[in-house]
N, C-alpha and C positions, 0 to 999 in steps of 0.2 A: 117458542123456541124447542127446538130438541136436540139433544146431545147423544152421539154413538160412540162407545169406546169399543174398537176392536182388536183384540188380545191376541197377537201372532205367534205361533210356535217357532218362528225363525227370526234371525236378525235383518231380513232385509224386506221392506216394506212396500218397496217400487212394484213388483207384481201384483200383488193385493191392490195397491192403490190404483193399477190400471184398470182392474176389475171393477172396482168402486166407481171410477170415472166411466167407464163405459155405460155402466148401468143407470149412472145418473144422465148421461147423455141420451140413451134410450128412452129415459122418462121425461125429457125435455127440461131438465133442470140446468141451471148455469151454475159452474162450480169456480172458487178460488182454491188454489192448491199453495199452501205454505210451505216451505221446504227450511230447512235447518242451513244448507249451504248452496252456493251458486253450483257447485258440482252435483248436487242431490237434484237440483233444478234440471240440469241439463239432463241429467240421467234418467229422471221420468220423460221428458220430452222425447228423448230418442226411443224408451222403451214405448211409449204409447203410439210412436209408427210402426213398431215392428211387433208388439207383443201377441196379435193375431193377424193373420192373414186374410180373414173374411170379414174385418170389422173395422171401421175407421172411427177415431176419435178425434175431432176438430178441437184443436187447442195451440196455444201459443204462449211463448216466456212473455210475461207481462213487461218486463224491464226491457227487452230488446224489439219492441214493435209499438209502431205509431198506431197502427189498425187494431183495433180490440173486438173485433167482430166476431170471433169464434166464442164459444159458449164455457170454454176451460180456459182458464189463465193459470200460469205457474210464476211464482216469485219466492225470493227470500224476504219481501219488505211487505206487511199486510196494508201499507198506504197504496201499494199498487191494485187494492181489489176496487173494483167497479161496482155495479149492482147485480152481484151475485146472491144466489139463493142461499147457496150451501157451501162451507168452508170445510176443506179437507186439510186436516194438519198432519205434516209429516215432520213435526217438531216436537219435541217433549213438552214444552210449556204452551199455555193458552196465550194467545197474543191480546193485548188491550182492546181491539175491537170485534173480539168474537161474537158479542151480543148483537151486533148489527146484522147477523145471518139468521135465517129460518132455521137452519140445521148446521150443526158443528160436528164434524166425522174426525174424531182422533184414532189415528192408526199406532198402535204399540207394539212396536217390536220386541222381542226377546232380549233386551238388553236391560241390567239392573238399574241402571240410572233414569231410563225412560219410564220404565215399571213406576219406579218412585215418584217421579214428578207426575204421571198419570193419577196416581192415587190424590196427589195433592189436588190436580184440576178436577177430579172427580168432586172432592169436598167442596171447592168452589162453586161448582156448576149444582151440585145438589142446595148449597146454601140459598141458591137464586130461585129454588122451586122448578127448576127446568126438568122436564121428562128426560128420563135416562134410559138407554138400551145398552146392556153389555153384552157383548159377543165373542165368545171363546170360538178362535178359529182353530 
């Protein structure tokens, strides 16, 4: 297992998440995106359709669709995750099932509460002996 922490200089993680998901798709990964709110899930869904004119990132809202054939799923509930190899967290906390993914990516916006929770998550993941990479964007 591998964990990547992306510390952003902005309070909006959506645009950065789109770039991460585009790269994951280009590298043939499957990703599950956990958002804090349904509004956040819908915002990411909308942004993935429009963030670049020249690329397409196939995705779906996991709780709104019976066909889960696209490689990227977005939801507010970790139990919606199927057989994805990557977990992208747009939440301040680690979900219980994070260890079932090969890679966990935590996007940390410039929000004090999220940064504090990310420090706690870092300690938990480090305690498991997981390979950790910190990225200051």
